[in-house]
All heavy atoms as TSV, in Angstrom:
chain	resi	resn	atom	element	x	y	z
A	1	MET	N	N	40.770	-72.165	12.091
A	1	MET	CA	C	39.528	-71.638	12.621
A	1	MET	C	C	38.390	-72.578	12.245
A	1	MET	O	O	38.185	-72.878	11.076
A	1	MET	CB	C	39.293	-70.251	12.035
A	1	MET	CG	C	38.043	-69.611	12.473
A	1	MET	SD	S	37.998	-67.942	11.795
A	1	MET	CE	C	36.304	-67.626	11.961
A	2	GLU	N	N	37.691	-73.025	13.241
A	2	GLU	CA	C	36.581	-73.934	13.003
A	2	GLU	C	C	35.276	-73.146	12.916
A	2	GLU	O	O	34.988	-72.302	13.753
A	2	GLU	CB	C	36.481	-74.942	14.133
A	2	GLU	CG	C	37.606	-75.944	14.141
A	2	GLU	CD	C	37.373	-76.995	15.208
A	2	GLU	OE1	O	36.215	-77.306	15.509
A	2	GLU	OE2	O	38.374	-77.484	15.731
A	3	LEU	N	N	34.531	-73.422	11.885
A	3	LEU	CA	C	33.218	-72.814	11.742
A	3	LEU	C	C	32.170	-73.910	11.872
A	3	LEU	O	O	32.183	-74.876	11.109
A	3	LEU	CB	C	33.073	-72.132	10.385
A	3	LEU	CG	C	33.810	-70.829	10.196
A	3	LEU	CD1	C	33.642	-70.327	8.772
A	3	LEU	CD2	C	33.307	-69.784	11.154
A	4	LEU	N	N	31.324	-73.753	12.832
A	4	LEU	CA	C	30.243	-74.695	13.000
A	4	LEU	C	C	29.088	-74.317	12.085
A	4	LEU	O	O	28.962	-73.170	11.639
A	4	LEU	CB	C	29.782	-74.700	14.454
A	4	LEU	CG	C	30.831	-75.116	15.472
A	4	LEU	CD1	C	30.285	-74.959	16.871
A	4	LEU	CD2	C	31.257	-76.548	15.236
A	5	THR	N	N	28.250	-75.277	11.809
A	5	THR	CA	C	27.104	-75.026	10.942
A	5	THR	C	C	26.208	-73.947	11.531
A	5	THR	O	O	25.689	-73.096	10.808
A	5	THR	CB	C	26.311	-76.326	10.738
A	5	THR	OG1	O	27.194	-77.338	10.256
A	5	THR	CG2	C	25.199	-76.133	9.746
A	6	ALA	N	N	26.046	-73.946	12.836
A	6	ALA	CA	C	25.201	-72.926	13.479
A	6	ALA	C	C	25.784	-71.530	13.293
A	6	ALA	O	O	25.039	-70.559	13.092
A	6	ALA	CB	C	25.059	-73.235	14.957
A	7	ASP	N	N	27.101	-71.398	13.328
A	7	ASP	CA	C	27.733	-70.093	13.116
A	7	ASP	C	C	27.541	-69.612	11.679
A	7	ASP	O	O	27.290	-68.431	11.440
A	7	ASP	CB	C	29.218	-70.158	13.432
A	7	ASP	CG	C	29.499	-70.393	14.899
A	7	ASP	OD1	O	28.637	-70.034	15.734
A	7	ASP	OD2	O	30.569	-70.946	15.197
A	8	ILE	N	N	27.669	-70.522	10.740
A	8	ILE	CA	C	27.488	-70.165	9.327
A	8	ILE	C	C	26.047	-69.732	9.070
A	8	ILE	O	O	25.799	-68.730	8.393
A	8	ILE	CB	C	27.888	-71.340	8.421
A	8	ILE	CG1	C	29.387	-71.596	8.541
A	8	ILE	CG2	C	27.509	-71.058	6.976
A	8	ILE	CD1	C	29.853	-72.849	7.844
A	9	ILE	N	N	25.092	-70.452	9.633
A	9	ILE	CA	C	23.684	-70.103	9.454
A	9	ILE	C	C	23.386	-68.753	10.108
A	9	ILE	O	O	22.672	-67.929	9.547
A	9	ILE	CB	C	22.776	-71.218	10.012
A	9	ILE	CG1	C	22.900	-72.447	9.122
A	9	ILE	CG2	C	21.324	-70.771	10.084
A	9	ILE	CD1	C	22.202	-73.669	9.653
A	10	LYS	N	N	23.952	-68.511	11.282
A	10	LYS	CA	C	23.749	-67.242	11.975
A	10	LYS	C	C	24.308	-66.078	11.157
A	10	LYS	O	O	23.662	-65.040	11.009
A	10	LYS	CB	C	24.417	-67.294	13.341
A	10	LYS	CG	C	24.207	-66.092	14.193
A	10	LYS	CD	C	24.818	-66.334	15.564
A	10	LYS	CE	C	25.564	-65.130	16.024
A	10	LYS	NZ	N	26.226	-65.309	17.303
A	11	LYS	N	N	25.493	-66.244	10.590
A	11	LYS	CA	C	26.088	-65.195	9.759
A	11	LYS	C	C	25.276	-64.984	8.478
A	11	LYS	O	O	25.141	-63.863	7.996
A	11	LYS	CB	C	27.530	-65.528	9.439
A	11	LYS	CG	C	28.444	-65.401	10.639
A	11	LYS	CD	C	29.875	-65.596	10.244
A	11	LYS	CE	C	30.771	-65.598	11.443
A	11	LYS	NZ	N	30.861	-64.315	12.106
A	12	PHE	N	N	24.729	-66.060	7.926
A	12	PHE	CA	C	23.912	-65.942	6.724
A	12	PHE	C	C	22.625	-65.183	7.010
A	12	PHE	O	O	22.203	-64.342	6.214
A	12	PHE	CB	C	23.586	-67.324	6.160
A	12	PHE	CG	C	22.685	-67.284	4.969
A	12	PHE	CD1	C	23.160	-66.834	3.750
A	12	PHE	CD2	C	21.369	-67.679	5.065
A	12	PHE	CE1	C	22.328	-66.778	2.642
A	12	PHE	CE2	C	20.539	-67.632	3.971
A	12	PHE	CZ	C	21.006	-67.186	2.761
A	13	TYR	N	N	21.992	-65.457	8.148
A	13	TYR	CA	C	20.775	-64.748	8.512
A	13	TYR	C	C	21.038	-63.260	8.701
A	13	TYR	O	O	20.191	-62.426	8.392
A	13	TYR	CB	C	20.166	-65.325	9.783
A	13	TYR	CG	C	19.437	-66.640	9.580
A	13	TYR	CD1	C	19.192	-67.481	10.650
A	13	TYR	CD2	C	18.993	-67.031	8.333
A	13	TYR	CE1	C	18.534	-68.677	10.484
A	13	TYR	CE2	C	18.343	-68.229	8.148
A	13	TYR	CZ	C	18.102	-69.049	9.228
A	13	TYR	OH	O	17.443	-70.224	9.057
A	14	VAL	N	N	22.209	-62.918	9.209
A	14	VAL	CA	C	22.555	-61.505	9.362
A	14	VAL	C	C	22.863	-60.886	8.003
A	14	VAL	O	O	22.526	-59.734	7.740
A	14	VAL	CB	C	23.743	-61.349	10.332
A	14	VAL	CG1	C	24.212	-59.914	10.391
A	14	VAL	CG2	C	23.357	-61.835	11.721
A	15	LEU	N	N	23.468	-61.639	7.095
A	15	LEU	CA	C	23.812	-61.135	5.760
A	15	LEU	C	C	22.575	-60.905	4.896
A	15	LEU	O	O	22.608	-60.081	3.979
A	15	LEU	CB	C	24.765	-62.107	5.061
A	15	LEU	CG	C	25.216	-61.768	3.656
A	15	LEU	CD1	C	26.063	-60.497	3.671
A	15	LEU	CD2	C	25.978	-62.911	3.044
A	16	ILE	N	N	21.483	-61.577	5.193
A	16	ILE	CA	C	20.274	-61.447	4.381
A	16	ILE	C	C	19.753	-60.014	4.376
A	16	ILE	O	O	19.302	-59.519	3.348
A	16	ILE	CB	C	19.182	-62.416	4.876
A	16	ILE	CG1	C	19.530	-63.821	4.434
A	16	ILE	CG2	C	17.813	-62.039	4.352
A	16	ILE	CD1	C	18.565	-64.862	4.918
A	17	TRP	N	N	19.825	-59.311	5.517
A	17	TRP	CA	C	19.247	-57.959	5.607
A	17	TRP	C	C	19.914	-56.969	4.662
A	17	TRP	O	O	19.224	-56.342	3.847
A	17	TRP	CB	C	19.277	-57.471	7.048
A	17	TRP	CG	C	18.458	-58.338	7.944
A	17	TRP	CD1	C	18.927	-59.172	8.906
A	17	TRP	CD2	C	17.046	-58.525	7.920
A	17	TRP	NE1	N	17.894	-59.849	9.484
A	17	TRP	CE2	C	16.726	-59.468	8.902
A	17	TRP	CE3	C	16.018	-57.974	7.167
A	17	TRP	CZ2	C	15.424	-59.873	9.156
A	17	TRP	CZ3	C	14.717	-58.378	7.427
A	17	TRP	CH2	C	14.435	-59.312	8.405
A	18	PRO	N	N	21.235	-56.782	4.711
A	18	PRO	CA	C	21.810	-55.816	3.760
A	18	PRO	C	C	21.749	-56.312	2.320
A	18	PRO	O	O	21.585	-55.523	1.395
A	18	PRO	CB	C	23.253	-55.643	4.230
A	18	PRO	CG	C	23.564	-56.835	5.027
A	18	PRO	CD	C	22.261	-57.274	5.638
A	19	LEU	N	N	21.854	-57.622	2.127
A	19	LEU	CA	C	21.838	-58.172	0.775
A	19	LEU	C	C	20.488	-57.946	0.105
A	19	LEU	O	O	20.421	-57.596	-1.081
A	19	LEU	CB	C	22.179	-59.660	0.813
A	19	LEU	CG	C	22.397	-60.342	-0.516
A	19	LEU	CD1	C	23.579	-59.723	-1.233
A	19	LEU	CD2	C	22.625	-61.820	-0.311
A	20	THR	N	N	19.412	-58.091	0.850
A	20	THR	CA	C	18.081	-57.873	0.295
A	20	THR	C	C	17.880	-56.419	-0.100
A	20	THR	O	O	17.372	-56.123	-1.181
A	20	THR	CB	C	17.009	-58.288	1.315
A	20	THR	OG1	O	17.230	-59.640	1.691
A	20	THR	CG2	C	15.625	-58.141	0.747
A	21	ARG	N	N	18.298	-55.526	0.752
A	21	ARG	CA	C	18.114	-54.102	0.462
A	21	ARG	C	C	18.968	-53.649	-0.720
A	21	ARG	O	O	18.512	-52.901	-1.588
A	21	ARG	CB	C	18.448	-53.271	1.685
A	21	ARG	CG	C	17.445	-53.446	2.788
A	21	ARG	CD	C	17.875	-52.731	4.036
A	21	ARG	NE	N	16.875	-52.903	5.061
A	21	ARG	CZ	C	16.320	-51.901	5.721
A	21	ARG	NH1	N	16.690	-50.676	5.478
A	21	ARG	NH2	N	15.409	-52.136	6.633
A	22	ILE	N	N	20.197	-54.094	-0.771
A	22	ILE	CA	C	21.080	-53.706	-1.871
A	22	ILE	C	C	20.611	-54.320	-3.182
A	22	ILE	O	O	20.612	-53.665	-4.225
A	22	ILE	CB	C	22.535	-54.086	-1.542
A	22	ILE	CG1	C	23.048	-53.210	-0.406
A	22	ILE	CG2	C	23.423	-53.968	-2.766
A	22	ILE	CD1	C	24.376	-53.622	0.140
A	23	SER	N	N	20.189	-55.569	-3.149
A	23	SER	CA	C	19.699	-56.221	-4.367
A	23	SER	C	C	18.469	-55.514	-4.910
A	23	SER	O	O	18.336	-55.330	-6.129
A	23	SER	CB	C	19.362	-57.678	-4.085
A	23	SER	OG	O	20.492	-58.382	-3.691
A	24	ALA	N	N	17.570	-55.120	-4.040
A	24	ALA	CA	C	16.374	-54.412	-4.487
A	24	ALA	C	C	16.732	-53.067	-5.103
A	24	ALA	O	O	16.156	-52.668	-6.128
A	24	ALA	CB	C	15.423	-54.212	-3.316
A	25	ALA	N	N	17.692	-52.379	-4.513
A	25	ALA	CA	C	18.104	-51.087	-5.062
A	25	ALA	C	C	18.764	-51.244	-6.427
A	25	ALA	O	O	18.553	-50.429	-7.328
A	25	ALA	CB	C	19.057	-50.384	-4.097
A	26	ILE	N	N	19.536	-52.294	-6.600
A	26	ILE	CA	C	20.201	-52.514	-7.889
A	26	ILE	C	C	19.188	-52.925	-8.951
A	26	ILE	O	O	19.297	-52.533	-10.114
A	26	ILE	CB	C	21.320	-53.560	-7.735
A	26	ILE	CG1	C	22.487	-52.934	-6.969
A	26	ILE	CG2	C	21.787	-54.090	-9.081
A	26	ILE	CD1	C	23.616	-53.884	-6.674
A	27	MET	N	N	18.176	-53.699	-8.578
A	27	MET	CA	C	17.192	-54.152	-9.558
A	27	MET	C	C	16.333	-53.013	-10.097
A	27	MET	O	O	15.852	-53.083	-11.219
A	27	MET	CB	C	16.284	-55.224	-8.953
A	27	MET	CG	C	16.989	-56.505	-8.627
A	27	MET	SD	S	17.731	-57.242	-10.080
A	27	MET	CE	C	18.883	-58.349	-9.341
A	28	VAL	N	N	16.148	-51.953	-9.318
A	28	VAL	CA	C	15.337	-50.842	-9.803
A	28	VAL	C	C	16.177	-49.677	-10.309
A	28	VAL	O	O	15.628	-48.652	-10.705
A	28	VAL	CB	C	14.354	-50.343	-8.710
A	28	VAL	CG1	C	13.385	-51.427	-8.331
A	28	VAL	CG2	C	15.088	-49.799	-7.519
A	29	ALA	N	N	17.497	-49.830	-10.312
A	29	ALA	CA	C	18.365	-48.790	-10.844
A	29	ALA	C	C	18.101	-48.633	-12.340
A	29	ALA	O	O	17.878	-49.627	-13.035
A	29	ALA	CB	C	19.826	-49.139	-10.590
A	30	PRO	N	N	18.101	-47.420	-12.850
A	30	PRO	CA	C	17.747	-47.205	-14.259
A	30	PRO	C	C	18.610	-47.989	-15.249
A	30	PRO	O	O	18.083	-48.593	-16.171
A	30	PRO	CB	C	17.941	-45.708	-14.454
A	30	PRO	CG	C	17.829	-45.125	-13.106
A	30	PRO	CD	C	18.332	-46.163	-12.157
A	31	PHE	N	N	19.913	-48.003	-15.056
A	31	PHE	CA	C	20.765	-48.679	-16.046
A	31	PHE	C	C	20.884	-50.172	-15.755
A	31	PHE	O	O	20.726	-50.996	-16.646
A	31	PHE	CB	C	22.148	-48.038	-16.076
A	31	PHE	CG	C	23.079	-48.724	-17.036
A	31	PHE	CD1	C	22.870	-48.620	-18.390
A	31	PHE	CD2	C	24.132	-49.482	-16.575
A	31	PHE	CE1	C	23.713	-49.258	-19.291
A	31	PHE	CE2	C	24.976	-50.126	-17.457
A	31	PHE	CZ	C	24.772	-50.013	-18.818
A	32	LEU	N	N	21.169	-50.538	-14.518
A	32	LEU	CA	C	21.380	-51.948	-14.192
A	32	LEU	C	C	20.083	-52.739	-14.136
A	32	LEU	O	O	20.079	-53.948	-14.339
A	32	LEU	CB	C	22.110	-52.075	-12.849
A	32	LEU	CG	C	23.547	-51.578	-12.839
A	32	LEU	CD1	C	24.094	-51.605	-11.424
A	32	LEU	CD2	C	24.407	-52.430	-13.741
A	33	GLY	N	N	18.972	-52.084	-13.838
A	33	GLY	CA	C	17.709	-52.790	-13.726
A	33	GLY	C	C	17.048	-53.079	-15.057
A	33	GLY	O	O	16.115	-53.864	-15.136
A	34	SER	N	N	17.517	-52.453	-16.117
A	34	SER	CA	C	16.885	-52.659	-17.423
A	34	SER	C	C	17.357	-53.970	-18.036
A	34	SER	O	O	18.186	-54.681	-17.496
A	34	SER	CB	C	17.229	-51.493	-18.352
A	34	SER	OG	O	18.605	-51.508	-18.660
A	35	GLU	N	N	16.814	-54.270	-19.169
A	35	GLU	CA	C	17.175	-55.497	-19.878
A	35	GLU	C	C	18.624	-55.460	-20.366
A	35	GLU	O	O	19.207	-56.488	-20.657
A	35	GLU	CB	C	16.237	-55.692	-21.071
A	35	GLU	CG	C	14.779	-55.779	-20.688
A	35	GLU	CD	C	14.316	-57.205	-20.594
A	35	GLU	OE1	O	14.930	-58.059	-21.216
A	35	GLU	OE2	O	13.325	-57.439	-19.881
A	36	ALA	N	N	19.195	-54.265	-20.463
A	36	ALA	CA	C	20.575	-54.143	-20.936
A	36	ALA	C	C	21.566	-54.662	-19.908
A	36	ALA	O	O	22.642	-55.141	-20.249
A	36	ALA	CB	C	20.891	-52.691	-21.273
A	37	GLY	N	N	21.206	-54.577	-18.625
A	37	GLY	CA	C	22.095	-55.057	-17.572
A	37	GLY	C	C	22.065	-56.568	-17.466
A	37	GLY	O	O	20.995	-57.174	-17.466
A	38	ASN	N	N	23.216	-57.186	-17.381
A	38	ASN	CA	C	23.316	-58.633	-17.297
A	38	ASN	C	C	22.970	-59.080	-15.879
A	38	ASN	O	O	23.368	-58.464	-14.897
A	38	ASN	CB	C	24.752	-59.044	-17.655
A	38	ASN	CG	C	24.894	-60.530	-17.824
A	38	ASN	OD1	O	23.966	-61.294	-17.593
A	38	ASN	ND2	N	26.082	-60.948	-18.213
A	39	MET	N	N	22.234	-60.195	-15.752
A	39	MET	CA	C	21.820	-60.688	-14.437
A	39	MET	C	C	23.022	-61.097	-13.588
A	39	MET	O	O	23.047	-60.864	-12.374
A	39	MET	CB	C	20.869	-61.875	-14.604
A	39	MET	CG	C	20.365	-62.431	-13.290
A	39	MET	SD	S	19.402	-61.270	-12.332
A	39	MET	CE	C	17.846	-61.404	-13.133
A	40	ARG	N	N	24.035	-61.682	-14.192
A	40	ARG	CA	C	25.221	-62.086	-13.442
A	40	ARG	C	C	25.953	-60.882	-12.859
A	40	ARG	O	O	26.459	-60.936	-11.747
A	40	ARG	CB	C	26.177	-62.874	-14.336
A	40	ARG	CG	C	25.666	-64.226	-14.684
A	40	ARG	CD	C	26.662	-64.966	-15.528
A	40	ARG	NE	N	26.099	-66.226	-15.975
A	40	ARG	CZ	C	26.647	-67.015	-16.853
A	40	ARG	NH1	N	27.806	-66.669	-17.392
A	40	ARG	NH2	N	26.072	-68.131	-17.203
A	41	ILE	N	N	25.993	-59.805	-13.608
A	41	ILE	CA	C	26.642	-58.590	-13.119
A	41	ILE	C	C	25.862	-58.026	-11.946
A	41	ILE	O	O	26.443	-57.628	-10.940
A	41	ILE	CB	C	26.771	-57.556	-14.254
A	41	ILE	CG1	C	27.751	-58.055	-15.308
A	41	ILE	CG2	C	27.207	-56.205	-13.708
A	41	ILE	CD1	C	27.792	-57.212	-16.547
A	42	ARG	N	N	24.525	-58.018	-12.040
A	42	ARG	CA	C	23.706	-57.497	-10.951
A	42	ARG	C	C	23.856	-58.323	-9.682
A	42	ARG	O	O	23.982	-57.780	-8.587
A	42	ARG	CB	C	22.243	-57.452	-11.370
A	42	ARG	CG	C	21.955	-56.363	-12.374
A	42	ARG	CD	C	20.503	-56.276	-12.649
A	42	ARG	NE	N	20.196	-57.259	-13.702
A	42	ARG	CZ	C	19.015	-57.396	-14.281
A	42	ARG	NH1	N	18.006	-56.663	-13.896
A	42	ARG	NH2	N	18.833	-58.273	-15.222
A	43	VAL	N	N	23.842	-59.648	-9.818
A	43	VAL	CA	C	23.970	-60.522	-8.654
A	43	VAL	C	C	25.356	-60.386	-8.031
A	43	VAL	O	O	25.499	-60.287	-6.807
A	43	VAL	CB	C	23.671	-61.984	-9.045
A	43	VAL	CG1	C	24.026	-62.931	-7.920
A	43	VAL	CG2	C	22.219	-62.148	-9.436
A	44	THR	N	N	26.393	-60.373	-8.862
A	44	THR	CA	C	27.751	-60.240	-8.347
A	44	THR	C	C	27.946	-58.891	-7.658
A	44	THR	O	O	28.538	-58.819	-6.575
A	44	THR	CB	C	28.769	-60.391	-9.490
A	44	THR	OG1	O	28.542	-61.634	-10.152
A	44	THR	CG2	C	30.181	-60.346	-8.966
A	45	LEU	N	N	27.453	-57.837	-8.262
A	45	LEU	CA	C	27.567	-56.505	-7.670
A	45	LEU	C	C	26.829	-56.430	-6.341
A	45	LEU	O	O	27.344	-55.886	-5.364
A	45	LEU	CB	C	27.037	-55.457	-8.640
A	45	LEU	CG	C	27.175	-54.003	-8.235
A	45	LEU	CD1	C	28.646	-53.635	-8.077
A	45	LEU	CD2	C	26.517	-53.119	-9.262
A	46	SER	N	N	25.643	-57.000	-6.276
A	46	SER	CA	C	24.896	-56.958	-5.017
A	46	SER	C	C	25.565	-57.813	-3.943
A	46	SER	O	O	25.577	-57.430	-2.766
A	46	SER	CB	C	23.447	-57.395	-5.227
A	46	SER	OG	O	23.390	-58.742	-5.650
A	47	LEU	N	N	26.149	-58.949	-4.305
A	47	LEU	CA	C	26.872	-59.766	-3.328
A	47	LEU	C	C	28.105	-59.046	-2.799
A	47	LEU	O	O	28.361	-59.041	-1.588
A	47	LEU	CB	C	27.278	-61.104	-3.938
A	47	LEU	CG	C	26.194	-62.168	-4.014
A	47	LEU	CD1	C	26.691	-63.359	-4.807
A	47	LEU	CD2	C	25.761	-62.591	-2.639
A	48	LEU	N	N	28.863	-58.427	-3.695
A	48	LEU	CA	C	30.056	-57.713	-3.255
A	48	LEU	C	C	29.716	-56.523	-2.364
A	48	LEU	O	O	30.333	-56.316	-1.317
A	48	LEU	CB	C	30.866	-57.257	-4.470
A	48	LEU	CG	C	31.562	-58.355	-5.260
A	48	LEU	CD1	C	32.215	-57.777	-6.507
A	48	LEU	CD2	C	32.584	-59.060	-4.400
A	49	LEU	N	N	28.722	-55.746	-2.764
A	49	LEU	CA	C	28.317	-54.609	-1.943
A	49	LEU	C	C	27.714	-55.068	-0.616
A	49	LEU	O	O	27.929	-54.451	0.420
A	49	LEU	CB	C	27.325	-53.733	-2.703
A	49	LEU	CG	C	27.907	-52.909	-3.840
A	49	LEU	CD1	C	26.797	-52.212	-4.604
A	49	LEU	CD2	C	28.898	-51.910	-3.311
A	50	GLY	N	N	26.970	-56.159	-0.644
A	50	GLY	CA	C	26.393	-56.695	0.583
A	50	GLY	C	C	27.452	-57.147	1.559
A	50	GLY	O	O	27.354	-56.895	2.765
A	51	LEU	N	N	28.493	-57.801	1.066
A	51	LEU	CA	C	29.581	-58.230	1.945
A	51	LEU	C	C	30.367	-57.043	2.494
A	51	LEU	O	O	30.836	-57.072	3.627
A	51	LEU	CB	C	30.508	-59.188	1.208
A	51	LEU	CG	C	29.930	-60.574	0.946
A	51	LEU	CD1	C	30.862	-61.365	0.036
A	51	LEU	CD2	C	29.681	-61.314	2.234
A	52	MET	N	N	30.492	-55.997	1.692
A	52	MET	CA	C	31.194	-54.804	2.171
A	52	MET	C	C	30.391	-54.086	3.252
A	52	MET	O	O	30.934	-53.678	4.271
A	52	MET	CB	C	31.474	-53.857	1.005
A	52	MET	CG	C	32.567	-54.341	0.083
A	52	MET	SD	S	32.780	-53.384	-1.424
A	52	MET	CE	C	32.665	-51.715	-0.885
A	53	VAL	N	N	29.103	-53.950	3.053
A	53	VAL	CA	C	28.257	-53.247	4.004
A	53	VAL	C	C	28.024	-54.089	5.259
A	53	VAL	O	O	27.855	-53.558	6.350
A	53	VAL	CB	C	26.913	-52.870	3.335
A	53	VAL	CG1	C	25.910	-52.335	4.327
A	53	VAL	CG2	C	27.155	-51.865	2.239
A	54	TYR	N	N	28.053	-55.408	5.114
A	54	TYR	CA	C	27.844	-56.329	6.227
A	54	TYR	C	C	28.814	-56.071	7.368
A	54	TYR	O	O	28.440	-56.117	8.531
A	54	TYR	CB	C	27.986	-57.766	5.712
A	54	TYR	CG	C	28.038	-58.819	6.779
A	54	TYR	CD1	C	26.886	-59.198	7.440
A	54	TYR	CD2	C	29.226	-59.454	7.109
A	54	TYR	CE1	C	26.924	-60.183	8.411
A	54	TYR	CE2	C	29.268	-60.428	8.072
A	54	TYR	CZ	C	28.114	-60.792	8.714
A	54	TYR	OH	O	28.152	-61.755	9.675
A	55	SER	N	N	30.051	-55.758	7.033
A	55	SER	CA	C	31.058	-55.562	8.075
A	55	SER	C	C	31.044	-54.148	8.660
A	55	SER	O	O	31.687	-53.908	9.672
A	55	SER	CB	C	32.443	-55.869	7.508
A	55	SER	OG	O	32.753	-54.971	6.473
A	56	LEU	N	N	30.310	-53.218	8.060
A	56	LEU	CA	C	30.323	-51.833	8.524
A	56	LEU	C	C	29.329	-51.530	9.640
A	56	LEU	O	O	29.559	-50.622	10.428
A	56	LEU	CB	C	30.039	-50.892	7.349
A	56	LEU	CG	C	31.094	-50.849	6.257
A	56	LEU	CD1	C	30.630	-49.937	5.131
A	56	LEU	CD2	C	32.417	-50.374	6.813
A	57	MET	N	N	28.227	-52.268	9.697
A	57	MET	CA	C	27.169	-51.938	10.643
A	57	MET	C	C	26.783	-53.152	11.468
A	57	MET	O	O	26.913	-54.282	11.006
A	57	MET	CB	C	25.918	-51.463	9.888
A	57	MET	CG	C	26.089	-50.173	9.165
A	57	MET	SD	S	24.575	-49.664	8.366
A	57	MET	CE	C	23.470	-49.491	9.734
A	58	PRO	N	N	26.264	-52.924	12.666
A	58	PRO	CA	C	25.712	-54.052	13.434
A	58	PRO	C	C	24.296	-54.355	12.933
A	58	PRO	O	O	23.405	-53.511	12.993
A	58	PRO	CB	C	25.686	-53.527	14.869
A	58	PRO	CG	C	25.591	-52.049	14.734
A	58	PRO	CD	C	26.311	-51.707	13.458
A	59	TRP	N	N	24.080	-55.511	12.389
A	59	TRP	CA	C	22.781	-55.895	11.836
A	59	TRP	C	C	22.055	-56.787	12.835
A	59	TRP	O	O	22.672	-57.512	13.599
A	59	TRP	CB	C	22.973	-56.636	10.512
A	59	TRP	CG	C	23.556	-55.759	9.473
A	59	TRP	CD1	C	24.876	-55.630	9.168
A	59	TRP	CD2	C	22.871	-54.857	8.628
A	59	TRP	NE1	N	25.049	-54.708	8.174
A	59	TRP	CE2	C	23.831	-54.221	7.825
A	59	TRP	CE3	C	21.540	-54.526	8.464
A	59	TRP	CZ2	C	23.493	-53.268	6.876
A	59	TRP	CZ3	C	21.210	-53.583	7.511
A	59	TRP	CH2	C	22.180	-52.964	6.733
A	60	PRO	N	N	20.727	-56.767	12.826
A	60	PRO	CA	C	19.981	-57.601	13.769
A	60	PRO	C	C	20.138	-59.085	13.437
A	60	PRO	O	O	20.243	-59.464	12.271
A	60	PRO	CB	C	18.533	-57.148	13.582
A	60	PRO	CG	C	18.480	-56.588	12.216
A	60	PRO	CD	C	19.841	-55.990	11.966
A	61	GLU	N	N	20.185	-59.894	14.469
A	61	GLU	CA	C	20.299	-61.342	14.276
A	61	GLU	C	C	18.912	-61.953	14.406
A	61	GLU	O	O	18.535	-62.495	15.436
A	61	GLU	CB	C	21.251	-61.931	15.296
A	61	GLU	CG	C	22.670	-61.447	15.128
A	61	GLU	CD	C	23.605	-62.041	16.159
A	61	GLU	OE1	O	23.211	-62.997	16.852
A	61	GLU	OE2	O	24.725	-61.534	16.273
A	62	LEU	N	N	18.124	-61.851	13.351
A	62	LEU	CA	C	16.776	-62.384	13.339
A	62	LEU	C	C	16.685	-63.565	12.384
A	62	LEU	O	O	17.245	-63.529	11.292
A	62	LEU	CB	C	15.772	-61.314	12.885
A	62	LEU	CG	C	15.641	-60.087	13.764
A	62	LEU	CD1	C	14.727	-59.079	13.100
A	62	LEU	CD2	C	15.108	-60.468	15.117
A	63	ASN	N	N	15.983	-64.571	12.796
A	63	ASN	CA	C	15.730	-65.709	11.917
A	63	ASN	C	C	14.629	-65.288	10.953
A	63	ASN	O	O	13.513	-64.960	11.380
A	63	ASN	CB	C	15.298	-66.911	12.745
A	63	ASN	CG	C	15.102	-68.148	11.905
A	63	ASN	OD1	O	15.142	-68.101	10.687
A	63	ASN	ND2	N	14.904	-69.263	12.578
A	64	PRO	N	N	14.871	-65.303	9.644
A	64	PRO	CA	C	13.835	-64.847	8.695
A	64	PRO	C	C	12.637	-65.781	8.642
A	64	PRO	O	O	11.591	-65.414	8.124
A	64	PRO	CB	C	14.571	-64.802	7.363
A	64	PRO	CG	C	15.759	-65.646	7.524
A	64	PRO	CD	C	16.097	-65.642	8.976
A	65	LEU	N	N	12.765	-66.985	9.168
A	65	LEU	CA	C	11.649	-67.925	9.161
A	65	LEU	C	C	10.786	-67.817	10.415
A	65	LEU	O	O	9.790	-68.503	10.518
A	65	LEU	CB	C	12.175	-69.351	9.009
A	65	LEU	CG	C	13.009	-69.597	7.744
A	65	LEU	CD1	C	13.545	-71.004	7.729
A	65	LEU	CD2	C	12.207	-69.318	6.505
A	66	SER	N	N	11.174	-66.972	11.352
A	66	SER	CA	C	10.381	-66.795	12.570
A	66	SER	C	C	9.354	-65.697	12.346
A	66	SER	O	O	9.393	-64.958	11.364
A	66	SER	CB	C	11.303	-66.449	13.732
A	66	SER	OG	O	11.839	-65.157	13.560
A	67	GLY	N	N	8.461	-65.557	13.296
A	67	GLY	CA	C	7.447	-64.520	13.220
A	67	GLY	C	C	8.040	-63.136	13.300
A	67	GLY	O	O	7.602	-62.208	12.634
A	68	GLU	N	N	9.063	-62.978	14.125
A	68	GLU	CA	C	9.733	-61.682	14.274
A	68	GLU	C	C	10.475	-61.305	12.995
A	68	GLU	O	O	10.551	-60.136	12.626
A	68	GLU	CB	C	10.698	-61.748	15.450
A	68	GLU	CG	C	11.262	-60.437	15.849
A	68	GLU	CD	C	12.171	-60.567	17.075
A	68	GLU	OE1	O	12.246	-61.663	17.651
A	68	GLU	OE2	O	12.798	-59.572	17.430
A	69	GLY	N	N	11.032	-62.288	12.312
A	69	GLY	CA	C	11.769	-62.023	11.078
A	69	GLY	C	C	10.874	-61.728	9.896
A	69	GLY	O	O	11.294	-61.099	8.935
A	70	MET	N	N	9.645	-62.202	9.929
A	70	MET	CA	C	8.721	-61.955	8.833
A	70	MET	C	C	8.239	-60.532	8.884
A	70	MET	O	O	7.934	-59.909	7.990
A	70	MET	CB	C	7.506	-62.892	8.885
A	70	MET	CG	C	7.847	-64.302	8.617
A	70	MET	SD	S	8.174	-64.521	6.884
A	70	MET	CE	C	8.471	-66.235	6.816
């Protein structure tokens, strides 16, 4: 299977939406958001949950650097 750079960038732009929302929720969680929670655990957990949620819903394909994406 060949993946072109444009396809990878397009998939990354779609992954940004759930990843941003999940990361924000994890950062403000009472236990994981405190100083006791390790940053690597938070990032890994948000990446794993983001990849799981990414395949469940149709996400908008917006370029975050465009006016519409901002």
